[in-house]
N, CA, C and O atoms as CSV, one atom per row, in Angstrom:
chain,resi,resn,atom,element,x,y,z
A,1,MET,N,N,1.092,-1.185,-0.099
A,1,MET,CA,C,0.059,-0.394,-0.028
A,1,MET,C,C,0.807,0.981,0.212
A,1,MET,O,O,1.578,0.913,1.170
A,2,SER,N,N,0.764,2.432,-0.532
A,2,SER,CA,C,1.198,3.428,-1.276
A,2,SER,C,C,0.524,4.731,-0.430
A,2,SER,O,O,-0.706,4.671,-0.405
A,3,ALA,N,N,0.963,5.607,0.093
A,3,ALA,CA,C,0.384,6.773,0.927
A,3,ALA,C,C,0.901,7.975,-0.881
A,3,ALA,O,O,1.837,7.971,-1.681
A,4,VAL,N,N,-0.173,8.652,-0.727
A,4,VAL,CA,C,-0.161,9.948,-1.515
A,4,VAL,C,C,-0.433,10.775,-0.704
A,4,VAL,O,O,-1.243,10.636,0.213
A,5,THR,N,N,0.393,11.993,-1.016
A,5,THR,CA,C,0.614,13.131,-0.205
A,5,THR,C,C,-0.005,14.087,-0.933
A,5,THR,O,O,0.116,14.134,-2.157
A,6,THR,N,N,-0.788,15.010,-0.184
A,6,THR,CA,C,-1.187,16.744,-0.960
A,6,THR,C,C,-1.004,17.632,-0.790
A,6,THR,O,O,-1.410,18.134,0.258
A,7,SER,N,N,-0.094,18.563,-1.953
A,7,SER,CA,C,-0.268,19.933,-0.675
A,7,SER,C,C,-1.534,20.799,-1.060
A,7,SER,O,O,-2.095,20.905,-2.151
A,8,TYR,N,N,-1.819,21.385,0.158
A,8,TYR,CA,C,-2.890,22.370,-0.152
A,8,TYR,C,C,-2.131,23.943,0.026
A,8,TYR,O,O,-2.865,24.855,0.405
A,9,GLU,N,N,-1.316,24.112,-0.127
A,9,GLU,CA,C,-0.749,25.186,-0.342
A,9,GLU,C,C,-1.202,25.897,-1.640
A,9,GLU,O,O,-1.626,25.424,-2.694
A,10,LYS,N,N,-0.973,27.243,-1.231
A,10,LYS,CA,C,-1.621,28.058,-3.028
A,10,LYS,C,C,-0.055,28.349,-3.472
A,10,LYS,O,O,0.948,28.692,-2.846
A,11,PRO,N,N,-0.365,28.008,-5.015
A,11,PRO,CA,C,1.064,28.431,-5.876
A,11,PRO,C,C,1.342,29.724,-5.430
A,11,PRO,O,O,0.667,30.657,-4.994
A,12,THR,N,N,2.944,29.448,-5.740
A,12,THR,CA,C,3.749,31.079,-5.852
A,12,THR,C,C,3.117,31.765,-6.768
A,12,THR,O,O,4.160,32.286,-7.162
A,13,THR,N,N,2.471,32.139,-7.327
A,13,THR,CA,C,2.285,32.333,-8.520
A,13,THR,C,C,0.921,33.361,-8.146
A,13,THR,O,O,0.402,33.612,-9.234
A,14,THR,N,N,0.377,33.842,-7.371
A,14,THR,CA,C,-0.952,34.333,-6.556
A,14,THR,C,C,-0.461,35.595,-6.851
A,14,THR,O,O,0.661,35.981,-7.178
A,15,ARG,N,N,-2.058,36.457,-6.583
A,15,ARG,CA,C,-1.704,37.599,-6.741
A,15,ARG,C,C,-0.605,38.410,-5.358
A,15,ARG,O,O,0.016,39.466,-5.236
A,16,ALA,N,N,-0.818,37.370,-4.653
A,16,ALA,CA,C,-0.069,38.182,-3.302
A,16,ALA,C,C,1.389,38.152,-3.517
A,16,ALA,O,O,2.105,38.775,-2.733
A,17,HIS,N,N,2.122,37.210,-4.917
A,17,HIS,CA,C,3.515,37.640,-4.476
A,17,HIS,C,C,3.840,38.679,-5.891
A,17,HIS,O,O,4.982,38.902,-6.291
A,18,TRP,N,N,2.674,39.202,-6.486
A,18,TRP,CA,C,2.772,40.643,-7.286
A,18,TRP,C,C,3.208,41.733,-6.758
A,18,TRP,O,O,2.546,42.145,-5.806
A,19,HIS,N,N,4.113,42.336,-7.070
A,19,HIS,CA,C,4.465,44.011,-7.145
A,19,HIS,C,C,2.955,44.882,-6.897
A,19,HIS,O,O,2.201,44.901,-7.870
A,20,PRO,N,N,2.562,45.499,-5.801
A,20,PRO,CA,C,1.720,46.143,-6.386
A,20,PRO,C,C,1.402,47.261,-6.924
A,20,PRO,O,O,0.451,47.916,-6.496
A,21,ALA,N,N,2.281,47.727,-8.131
A,21,ALA,CA,C,2.269,48.204,-9.129
A,21,ALA,C,C,1.649,47.302,-10.546
A,21,ALA,O,O,0.981,47.829,-11.436
A,22,LEU,N,N,1.942,46.221,-10.513
A,22,LEU,CA,C,1.583,45.362,-11.497
A,22,LEU,C,C,0.313,45.226,-11.933
A,22,LEU,O,O,0.036,45.223,-13.132
A,23,ARG,N,N,-0.726,45.079,-10.814
A,23,ARG,CA,C,-2.073,45.272,-11.070
A,23,ARG,C,C,-2.558,46.289,-12.030
A,23,ARG,O,O,-2.918,45.815,-13.107
A,24,PRO,N,N,-2.685,47.961,-11.861
A,24,PRO,CA,C,-2.850,48.268,-12.451
A,24,PRO,C,C,-2.105,48.845,-13.799
A,24,PRO,O,O,-2.710,49.661,-14.495
A,25,ILE,N,N,-0.901,48.447,-14.124
A,25,ILE,CA,C,-0.268,48.320,-15.377
A,25,ILE,C,C,-0.994,47.126,-16.190
A,25,ILE,O,O,-1.352,47.276,-17.358
A,26,LEU,N,N,-1.156,46.065,-15.548
A,26,LEU,CA,C,-1.734,44.876,-16.444
A,26,LEU,C,C,-3.107,45.661,-16.760
A,26,LEU,O,O,-3.549,45.583,-17.907
A,27,THR,N,N,-3.808,46.423,-15.782
A,27,THR,CA,C,-5.513,46.683,-16.342
A,27,THR,C,C,-4.617,47.843,-17.346
A,27,THR,O,O,-4.125,47.238,-18.300
A,28,GLY,N,N,-4.389,48.878,-17.362
A,28,GLY,CA,C,-4.026,49.815,-18.500
A,28,GLY,C,C,-3.660,49.273,-19.225
A,28,GLY,O,O,-4.641,49.076,-19.941
A,29,ALA,N,N,-2.919,48.842,-19.618
A,29,ALA,CA,C,-2.131,47.901,-20.634
A,29,ALA,C,C,-3.286,46.859,-21.556
A,29,ALA,O,O,-3.255,46.698,-22.776
A,30,ALA,N,N,-4.116,46.334,-20.744
A,30,ALA,CA,C,-5.977,45.499,-21.138
A,30,ALA,C,C,-6.184,46.230,-22.187
A,30,ALA,O,O,-5.887,46.128,-23.378
A,31,VAL,N,N,-6.972,47.295,-21.293
A,31,VAL,CA,C,-7.243,48.810,-21.861
A,31,VAL,C,C,-7.031,49.243,-22.719
A,31,VAL,O,O,-7.956,49.543,-23.475
A,32,PHE,N,N,-5.801,49.488,-23.033
A,32,PHE,CA,C,-4.943,49.922,-24.133
A,32,PHE,C,C,-5.284,49.403,-25.533
A,32,PHE,O,O,-5.929,49.811,-26.498
A,33,ASP,N,N,-4.462,48.168,-25.167
A,33,ASP,CA,C,-4.608,47.243,-26.398
A,33,ASP,C,C,-6.202,46.970,-26.805
A,33,ASP,O,O,-6.517,47.202,-27.972
A,34,ALA,N,N,-6.931,46.619,-26.138
A,34,ALA,CA,C,-8.141,46.384,-26.490
A,34,ALA,C,C,-8.650,47.877,-27.221
A,34,ALA,O,O,-8.769,47.765,-28.441
A,35,ALA,N,N,-8.844,48.712,-26.888
A,35,ALA,CA,C,-9.118,50.356,-27.751
A,35,ALA,C,C,-8.243,50.255,-29.107
A,35,ALA,O,O,-8.567,50.504,-30.268
A,36,LEU,N,N,-7.177,49.862,-28.627
A,36,LEU,CA,C,-6.128,49.886,-30.021
A,36,LEU,C,C,-6.860,48.865,-31.237
A,36,LEU,O,O,-7.151,49.086,-32.412
A,37,GLY,N,N,-6.970,47.936,-30.564
A,37,GLY,CA,C,-7.177,46.860,-31.385
A,37,GLY,C,C,-8.023,47.126,-32.369
A,37,GLY,O,O,-7.866,47.097,-33.589
A,38,ILE,N,N,-9.303,47.493,-31.443
A,38,ILE,CA,C,-10.761,47.987,-32.288
A,38,ILE,C,C,-10.212,48.627,-33.277
A,38,ILE,O,O,-10.271,48.248,-34.446
A,39,PHE,N,N,-9.536,49.825,-32.811
A,39,PHE,CA,C,-9.669,51.332,-33.849
A,39,PHE,C,C,-8.583,50.558,-34.852
A,39,PHE,O,O,-8.390,51.067,-35.956
A,40,CYS,N,N,-7.914,49.415,-34.514
A,40,CYS,CA,C,-7.117,49.580,-35.462
A,40,CYS,C,C,-7.626,48.177,-36.851
A,40,CYS,O,O,-7.058,47.641,-37.802
A,41,LEU,N,N,-8.743,48.113,-36.313
A,41,LEU,CA,C,-9.964,46.532,-37.146
A,41,LEU,C,C,-10.762,47.660,-37.654
A,41,LEU,O,O,-10.980,47.542,-38.859
A,42,VAL,N,N,-11.352,48.890,-37.032
A,42,VAL,CA,C,-12.237,49.593,-37.718
A,42,VAL,C,C,-11.997,50.334,-38.854
A,42,VAL,O,O,-12.593,50.374,-39.930
A,43,ASP,N,N,-10.701,51.106,-38.299
A,43,ASP,CA,C,-10.194,52.116,-39.380
A,43,ASP,C,C,-8.451,51.860,-39.960
A,43,ASP,O,O,-7.486,52.623,-39.937
A,44,ALA,N,N,-8.639,50.121,-40.568
A,44,ALA,CA,C,-7.304,50.002,-40.971
A,44,ALA,C,C,-6.769,50.679,-41.921
A,44,ALA,O,O,-5.569,50.918,-41.782
A,45,ASP,N,N,-7.432,51.177,-43.114
A,45,ASP,CA,C,-7.017,51.518,-44.338
A,45,ASP,C,C,-6.315,52.941,-43.822
A,45,ASP,O,O,-5.146,53.254,-44.050
A,46,ARG,N,N,-7.480,53.892,-42.929
A,46,ARG,CA,C,-6.728,55.419,-42.455
A,46,ARG,C,C,-5.274,55.124,-41.433
A,46,ARG,O,O,-4.300,55.853,-41.245
A,47,ILE,N,N,-5.489,54.208,-41.069
A,47,ILE,CA,C,-4.280,54.185,-39.848
A,47,ILE,C,C,-3.043,53.694,-40.873
A,47,ILE,O,O,-1.970,54.290,-40.964
A,48,GLY,N,N,-3.356,52.654,-41.524
A,48,GLY,CA,C,-2.162,51.868,-42.802
A,48,GLY,C,C,-1.818,53.350,-43.683
A,48,GLY,O,O,-0.627,53.544,-43.924
A,49,GLY,N,N,-2.668,54.237,-44.094
A,49,GLY,CA,C,-2.482,55.575,-44.535
A,49,GLY,C,C,-1.488,56.220,-44.107
A,49,GLY,O,O,-0.707,56.578,-44.989
A,50,TRP,N,N,-1.174,56.564,-42.820
A,50,TRP,CA,C,-0.974,56.995,-41.942
A,50,TRP,C,C,0.754,56.747,-41.771
A,50,TRP,O,O,1.709,57.520,-41.697
A,51,LEU,N,N,0.640,55.590,-41.755
A,51,LEU,CA,C,1.647,54.750,-41.495
A,51,LEU,C,C,2.688,54.318,-43.129
A,51,LEU,O,O,3.741,53.797,-43.497
A,52,SER,N,N,1.860,54.770,-43.464
A,52,SER,CA,C,2.398,54.002,-45.151
A,52,SER,C,C,2.747,52.629,-45.425
A,52,SER,O,O,3.663,52.135,-46.082
A,53,ILE,N,N,1.593,52.026,-44.621
A,53,ILE,CA,C,1.569,50.108,-44.440
A,53,ILE,C,C,0.034,49.865,-44.899
A,53,ILE,O,O,-1.011,50.486,-44.702
A,54,SER,N,N,0.434,48.453,-45.735
A,54,SER,CA,C,-0.970,48.016,-45.581
A,54,SER,C,C,-2.282,48.527,-44.829
A,54,SER,O,O,-2.282,49.322,-43.888
A,55,GLY,N,N,-3.495,47.876,-45.462
A,55,GLY,CA,C,-4.767,48.086,-44.222
A,55,GLY,C,C,-4.588,46.770,-43.960
A,55,GLY,O,O,-4.931,46.516,-42.806
A,56,GLY,N,N,-4.068,45.536,-44.745
A,56,GLY,CA,C,-4.209,43.787,-43.765
A,56,GLY,C,C,-2.988,44.265,-42.694
A,56,GLY,O,O,-3.322,44.250,-41.509
A,57,ALA,N,N,-1.746,44.643,-42.969
A,57,ALA,CA,C,-0.862,44.743,-41.852
A,57,ALA,C,C,-1.624,45.214,-40.819
A,57,ALA,O,O,-1.949,44.416,-39.941
A,58,VAL,N,N,-2.079,46.703,-40.733
A,58,VAL,CA,C,-3.001,47.226,-39.396
A,58,VAL,C,C,-4.086,46.133,-39.197
A,58,VAL,O,O,-4.131,45.645,-38.068
A,59,ARG,N,N,-4.839,45.740,-39.987
A,59,ARG,CA,C,-5.824,44.433,-39.302
A,59,ARG,C,C,-5.194,43.221,-38.517
A,59,ARG,O,O,-5.657,42.642,-37.534
A,60,SER,N,N,-4.042,42.986,-39.188
A,60,SER,CA,C,-3.221,41.997,-38.239
A,60,SER,C,C,-2.827,42.795,-36.938
A,60,SER,O,O,-3.213,42.309,-35.875
A,61,ILE,N,N,-2.345,43.572,-36.915
A,61,ILE,CA,C,-2.064,44.318,-35.672
A,61,ILE,C,C,-3.082,44.860,-34.494
A,61,ILE,O,O,-3.094,45.260,-33.330
A,62,GLY,N,N,-3.600,44.692,-35.191
A,62,GLY,CA,C,-5.142,44.961,-34.393
A,62,GLY,C,C,-5.532,43.604,-33.950
A,62,GLY,O,O,-5.912,43.658,-32.780
A,63,ILE,N,N,-5.571,42.692,-34.323
A,63,ILE,CA,C,-5.493,40.786,-33.462
A,63,ILE,C,C,-5.016,40.987,-32.593
A,63,ILE,O,O,-5.400,41.055,-31.426
A,64,VAL,N,N,-3.613,41.177,-33.312
A,64,VAL,CA,C,-2.696,41.098,-31.722
A,64,VAL,C,C,-3.123,41.822,-30.860
A,64,VAL,O,O,-3.591,41.258,-29.871
A,65,CYS,N,N,-3.126,43.346,-30.901
A,65,CYS,CA,C,-3.252,43.573,-29.908
A,65,CYS,C,C,-4.867,43.110,-28.901
A,65,CYS,O,O,-5.106,43.130,-27.694
A,66,LEU,N,N,-5.511,42.813,-29.841
A,66,LEU,CA,C,-7.393,41.893,-28.974
A,66,LEU,C,C,-6.375,40.725,-28.303
A,66,LEU,O,O,-6.491,40.678,-27.079
A,67,VAL,N,N,-5.737,40.103,-28.673
A,67,VAL,CA,C,-4.781,38.791,-28.192
A,67,VAL,C,C,-3.842,39.534,-26.655
A,67,VAL,O,O,-3.552,39.035,-25.568
A,68,ALA,N,N,-3.724,40.200,-26.944
A,68,ALA,CA,C,-3.083,41.235,-25.687
A,68,ALA,C,C,-3.691,41.715,-25.122
A,68,ALA,O,O,-3.135,42.023,-24.067
A,69,ALA,N,N,-4.769,42.059,-25.187
A,69,ALA,CA,C,-6.034,42.491,-23.831
A,69,ALA,C,C,-6.224,41.081,-23.845
A,69,ALA,O,O,-5.496,40.516,-23.030
A,70,VAL,N,N,-7.046,40.243,-24.575
A,70,VAL,CA,C,-7.314,39.233,-23.722
A,70,VAL,C,C,-6.226,38.140,-22.754
A,70,VAL,O,O,-6.518,37.318,-21.886
A,71,ALA,N,N,-4.982,38.515,-23.292
A,71,ALA,CA,C,-4.101,37.542,-22.119
A,71,ALA,C,C,-4.118,38.486,-20.689
A,71,ALA,O,O,-4.256,38.040,-19.549
A,72,GLY,N,N,-3.903,40.206,-21.157
A,72,GLY,CA,C,-4.034,40.893,-19.466
A,72,GLY,C,C,-5.244,40.912,-18.865
A,72,GLY,O,O,-5.377,41.012,-17.645
A,73,ILE,N,N,-6.353,40.801,-19.822
A,73,ILE,CA,C,-7.485,40.083,-18.675
A,73,ILE,C,C,-7.588,38.791,-18.012
A,73,ILE,O,O,-8.286,38.388,-17.082
A,74,GLU,N,N,-7.108,38.500,-18.408
A,74,GLU,CA,C,-6.865,36.341,-18.294
A,74,GLU,C,C,-5.920,36.644,-17.110
A,74,GLU,O,O,-6.243,36.458,-15.936
A,75,THR,N,N,-4.824,37.086,-17.482
A,75,THR,CA,C,-3.502,37.371,-16.129
A,75,THR,C,C,-4.254,37.798,-14.930
A,75,THR,O,O,-4.006,37.228,-13.867
A,76,LEU,N,N,-5.416,39.022,-14.989
A,76,LEU,CA,C,-5.647,39.687,-13.768
A,76,LEU,C,C,-6.756,38.410,-13.135
A,76,LEU,O,O,-6.806,37.746,-12.099
A,77,VAL,N,N,-7.467,38.496,-14.234
A,77,VAL,CA,C,-8.677,37.237,-13.413
A,77,VAL,C,C,-8.228,35.835,-12.806
A,77,VAL,O,O,-8.902,35.235,-11.968
A,78,LEU,N,N,-7.064,35.395,-13.297
A,78,LEU,CA,C,-6.663,34.277,-13.289
A,78,LEU,C,C,-5.482,34.108,-13.110
A,78,LEU,O,O,-4.901,33.560,-14.046
A,79,PRO,N,N,-4.747,34.439,-12.040
A,79,PRO,CA,C,-3.507,34.682,-11.927
A,79,PRO,C,C,-2.417,33.451,-12.118
A,79,PRO,O,O,-1.328,33.442,-12.692
A,80,ARG,N,N,-3.249,32.259,-11.305
A,80,ARG,CA,C,-2.287,30.987,-11.677
A,80,ARG,C,C,-1.591,30.441,-12.672
A,80,ARG,O,O,-0.849,29.459,-12.662
A,81,ILE,N,N,-1.993,31.393,-13.805
A,81,ILE,CA,C,-1.487,31.015,-15.137
A,81,ILE,C,C,-0.196,31.514,-15.140
A,81,ILE,O,O,0.761,30.936,-15.655
A,82,GLY,N,N,-0.158,32.606,-14.559
A,82,GLY,CA,C,1.237,33.226,-14.421
A,82,GLY,C,C,1.265,34.267,-15.127
A,82,GLY,O,O,0.232,34.833,-15.482
A,83,ILE,N,N,2.737,34.771,-15.511
A,83,ILE,CA,C,2.704,36.114,-16.145
A,83,ILE,C,C,3.084,36.053,-17.472
A,83,ILE,O,O,3.191,36.930,-18.329
A,84,ARG,N,N,3.308,34.609,-17.493
A,84,ARG,CA,C,4.422,34.878,-18.558
A,84,ARG,C,C,3.585,35.014,-20.279
A,84,ARG,O,O,4.102,35.417,-21.321
A,85,TRP,N,N,2.364,34.586,-20.085
A,85,TRP,CA,C,1.026,34.491,-21.006
A,85,TRP,C,C,0.848,35.896,-21.329
A,85,TRP,O,O,0.696,36.126,-22.529
A,86,ILE,N,N,0.828,37.113,-20.363
A,86,ILE,CA,C,0.784,38.855,-21.203
A,86,ILE,C,C,2.452,38.988,-21.658
A,86,ILE,O,O,2.619,39.732,-22.624
A,87,VAL,N,N,3.630,38.402,-21.121
A,87,VAL,CA,C,4.826,38.756,-20.968
A,87,VAL,C,C,4.667,38.293,-22.809
A,87,VAL,O,O,4.973,39.103,-23.684
A,88,GLY,N,N,4.225,37.097,-23.079
A,88,GLY,CA,C,4.722,36.431,-24.106
A,88,GLY,C,C,3.882,37.501,-25.509
A,88,GLY,O,O,4.351,37.873,-26.585
A,89,ALA,N,N,2.239,37.775,-24.770
A,89,ALA,CA,C,1.773,38.245,-25.870
A,89,ALA,C,C,2.408,39.594,-26.216
A,89,ALA,O,O,2.552,39.957,-27.383
A,90,ASN,N,N,2.953,40.657,-24.672
A,90,ASN,CA,C,3.565,41.718,-25.599
A,90,ASN,C,C,4.795,41.871,-25.958
A,90,ASN,O,O,5.352,42.942,-26.200
A,91,LEU,N,N,5.398,40.455,-26.015
A,91,LEU,CA,C,6.688,40.150,-26.853
A,91,LEU,C,C,6.150,40.014,-28.293
A,91,LEU,O,O,6.979,40.486,-29.070
A,92,LEU,N,N,4.831,39.439,-29.058
A,92,LEU,CA,C,4.350,38.864,-29.791
A,92,LEU,C,C,4.369,40.340,-30.506
A,92,LEU,O,O,4.934,40.713,-31.534
A,93,PHE,N,N,3.711,40.891,-29.769
A,93,PHE,CA,C,2.886,42.815,-30.522
A,93,PHE,C,C,4.429,43.338,-30.488
A,93,PHE,O,O,4.273,43.941,-31.550
A,94,ALA,N,N,5.670,43.592,-30.190
A,94,ALA,CA,C,6.737,43.925,-30.618
A,94,ALA,C,C,7.135,43.556,-31.775
A,94,ALA,O,O,7.137,44.284,-32.767
A,95,ALA,N,N,7.568,42.191,-31.729
A,95,ALA,CA,C,7.959,41.383,-32.882
A,95,ALA,C,C,6.448,41.806,-34.187
A,95,ALA,O,O,6.418,42.479,-35.217
A,96,TRP,N,N,5.804,41.312,-33.724
A,96,TRP,CA,C,4.655,42.056,-35.076
A,96,TRP,C,C,4.828,43.770,-35.449
A,96,TRP,O,O,4.428,44.071,-36.574
A,97,CYS,N,N,5.283,44.686,-34.760
A,97,CYS,CA,C,5.538,45.707,-35.100
A,97,CYS,C,C,6.936,45.639,-36.362
A,97,CYS,O,O,7.073,46.217,-37.440
A,98,LEU,N,N,7.874,44.585,-35.562
A,98,LEU,CA,C,8.883,45.035,-36.361
A,98,LEU,C,C,9.018,44.205,-37.446
A,98,LEU,O,O,9.835,44.668,-38.242
A,99,GLY,N,N,8.489,43.053,-37.827
A,99,GLY,CA,C,7.936,42.712,-39.160
A,99,GLY,C,C,7.004,43.798,-40.130
A,99,GLY,O,O,7.139,44.190,-41.290
A,100,ALA,N,N,6.372,43.972,-39.457
A,100,ALA,CA,C,5.587,45.385,-39.747
A,100,ALA,C,C,6.469,46.099,-41.031
A,100,ALA,O,O,6.360,46.155,-42.256
A,101,ILE,N,N,7.452,46.630,-39.939
A,101,ILE,CA,C,8.810,47.192,-40.536
A,101,ILE,C,C,9.655,46.807,-42.009
A,101,ILE,O,O,10.142,47.268,-43.041
A,102,ALA,N,N,9.386,45.502,-41.155
A,102,ALA,CA,C,10.638,44.923,-42.669
A,102,ALA,C,C,9.983,44.226,-43.642
A,102,ALA,O,O,10.593,43.732,-44.591
A,103,LEU,N,N,8.794,44.137,-43.501
A,103,LEU,CA,C,8.002,43.292,-44.694
A,103,LEU,C,C,7.410,44.391,-45.287
A,103,LEU,O,O,7.239,44.257,-46.499
A,104,ASP,N,N,6.889,45.884,-44.598
A,104,ASP,CA,C,5.650,46.302,-45.268
A,104,ASP,C,C,6.153,47.569,-45.734
A,104,ASP,O,O,5.375,48.298,-46.350
A,105,GLY,N,N,7.484,47.982,-45.506
A,105,GLY,CA,C,7.902,49.175,-46.067
A,105,GLY,C,C,7.471,50.594,-45.624
A,105,GLY,O,O,7.508,51.577,-46.364
A,106,PRO,N,N,7.138,50.593,-44.584
A,106,PRO,CA,C,6.224,52.000,-44.338
A,106,PRO,C,C,7.615,53.241,-44.716
A,106,PRO,O,O,8.750,53.124,-45.177
A,107,ASP,N,N,6.849,54.297,-44.273
A,107,ASP,CA,C,7.673,55.223,-44.548
A,107,ASP,C,C,8.945,56.058,-43.081
A,107,ASP,O,O,9.152,55.546,-41.981
A,108,ALA,N,N,9.513,57.283,-43.559
A,108,ALA,CA,C,9.930,57.286,-41.948
A,108,ALA,C,C,9.461,57.326,-40.827
A,108,ALA,O,O,9.953,57.089,-39.724
A,109,VAL,N,N,8.091,57.763,-41.276
A,109,VAL,CA,C,7.349,58.627,-39.787
A,109,VAL,C,C,6.656,57.067,-39.661
A,109,VAL,O,O,6.779,56.663,-38.505
A,110,GLY,N,N,6.146,56.349,-40.312
A,110,GLY,CA,C,5.465,54.775,-40.115
A,110,GLY,C,C,6.497,54.176,-39.435
A,110,GLY,O,O,6.491,54.220,-38.204
A,111,ALA,N,N,7.439,53.589,-40.067
A,111,ALA,CA,C,9.180,53.267,-39.292
A,111,ALA,C,C,9.125,53.775,-37.666
A,111,ALA,O,O,9.304,53.064,-36.678
A,112,ALA,N,N,8.872,54.987,-37.698
A,112,ALA,CA,C,9.370,55.506,-36.260
A,112,ALA,C,C,8.164,55.161,-35.319
A,112,ALA,O,O,8.355,55.048,-34.108
A,113,VAL,N,N,7.123,55.019,-35.785
A,113,VAL,CA,C,6.153,54.618,-34.951
A,113,VAL,C,C,5.946,53.208,-34.355
A,113,VAL,O,O,5.735,52.985,-33.163
A,114,LEU,N,N,6.039,52.205,-35.421
A,114,LEU,CA,C,6.528,51.124,-35.420
A,114,LEU,C,C,7.451,50.567,-34.182
A,114,LEU,O,O,7.285,49.831,-33.209
A,115,ALA,N,N,8.496,51.315,-34.751
A,115,ALA,CA,C,9.442,50.827,-33.559
A,115,ALA,C,C,9.346,51.282,-32.432
A,115,ALA,O,O,9.775,50.516,-31.568
A,116,ILE,N,N,8.768,52.676,-31.910
A,116,ILE,CA,C,8.409,52.971,-30.819
A,116,ILE,C,C,7.325,51.917,-30.287
A,116,ILE,O,O,7.564,51.476,-29.163
A,117,ALA,N,N,6.505,51.584,-30.739
A,117,ALA,CA,C,5.631,50.415,-30.447
A,117,ALA,C,C,5.792,49.174,-30.030
A,117,ALA,O,O,5.046,48.433,-29.391
A,118,ALA,N,N,7.193,48.985,-30.607
A,118,ALA,CA,C,8.150,47.465,-30.488
A,118,ALA,C,C,8.790,48.181,-29.355
A,118,ALA,O,O,8.095,47.692,-28.465
A,119,ALA,N,N,9.389,48.768,-28.896
A,119,ALA,CA,C,10.015,48.992,-27.693
A,119,ALA,C,C,9.044,49.283,-26.508
A,119,ALA,O,O,9.178,48.675,-25.446
A,120,SER,N,N,8.188,50.096,-26.668
A,120,SER,CA,C,7.473,50.276,-25.503
A,120,SER,C,C,6.635,49.058,-25.305
A,120,SER,O,O,6.170,48.989,-24.167
A,121,SER,N,N,6.307,48.052,-26.128
A,121,SER,CA,C,5.882,46.667,-25.710
A,121,SER,C,C,6.938,45.921,-25.502
A,121,SER,O,O,6.718,44.959,-24.766
A,122,ALA,N,N,7.969,46.024,-25.878
A,122,ALA,CA,C,9.007,44.955,-25.534
A,122,ALA,C,C,9.275,45.846,-23.604
A,122,ALA,O,O,9.307,45.130,-22.604
A,123,GLY,N,N,9.387,47.006,-23.537
A,123,GLY,CA,C,9.583,47.355,-22.298
A,123,GLY,C,C,8.554,47.178,-21.058
A,123,GLY,O,O,8.887,47.054,-19.880
A,124,THR,N,N,6.922,47.196,-21.692
A,124,THR,CA,C,6.198,46.653,-20.699
A,124,THR,C,C,6.367,45.334,-20.502
A,124,THR,O,O,6.521,45.085,-19.306
A,125,ALA,N,N,6.407,44.151,-21.376
A,125,ALA,CA,C,7.135,42.907,-20.895
A,125,ALA,C,C,8.119,42.580,-19.642
A,125,ALA,O,O,8.234,41.770,-18.722
A,126,LEU,N,N,8.827,43.858,-20.257
A,126,LEU,CA,C,9.874,43.351,-19.131
A,126,LEU,C,C,9.814,43.857,-17.777
A,126,LEU,O,O,10.345,43.260,-16.841
A,127,VAL,N,N,9.032,45.199,-17.621
A,127,VAL,CA,C,8.672,45.454,-16.376
A,127,VAL,C,C,7.162,44.776,-15.616
A,127,VAL,O,O,6.976,44.973,-14.416
A,128,GLU,N,N,6.535,44.284,-16.130
A,128,GLU,CA,C,5.586,42.960,-15.882
A,128,GLU,C,C,6.185,41.782,-15.294
A,128,GLU,O,O,5.872,41.183,-14.265
A,129,ALA,N,N,7.221,41.532,-16.244
A,129,ALA,CA,C,8.112,40.056,-15.756
A,129,ALA,C,C,9.058,40.475,-14.224
A,129,ALA,O,O,9.430,39.717,-13.328
A,130,ARG,N,N,9.188,41.532,-14.329
A,130,ARG,CA,C,10.245,42.054,-13.052
A,130,ARG,C,C,9.144,42.335,-11.686
A,130,ARG,O,O,9.544,42.235,-10.527
A,131,LEU,N,N,7.967,42.634,-11.975
A,131,LEU,CA,C,7.120,43.576,-10.869
A,131,LEU,C,C,6.302,41.812,-10.250
A,131,LEU,O,O,5.972,41.506,-9.105
A,132,ALA,N,N,6.201,40.943,-11.598
A,132,ALA,CA,C,5.810,39.543,-11.123
A,132,ALA,C,C,6.217,38.644,-10.129
A,132,ALA,O,O,5.590,37.769,-9.530
A,133,ARG,N,N,7.570,39.079,-10.051
A,133,ARG,CA,C,8.847,38.416,-9.027
A,133,ARG,C,C,8.423,37.817,-7.576
A,133,ARG,O,O,9.280,37.345,-6.829
């Protein structure tokens, strides 16, 4: 006969271990990502004109933004899944912006806006990862 032990301790990825600033950052980022994603989907051609990229590229960025918003909300609601989900979504958005620069050939203003978006998204991912420790 063997004995099975069960641990009733809470996992270490609960909100109790998060830095107090992480929840407002996640909330604000999720709201911003959702608004930007909807804006990109609704007015893709106009945004594409501003950035000198195709409307399809803007729509794809909008979808990635909505994925990031869902990841942020899910991280807030279900903290046991850990912060990696939202960090990964932010890094995906940063990579997507760099891909749009490389593959869609925006003008200087569009490239600058996309580069700033990529840098800020990667920076947000870094801050979220550090605050979750």
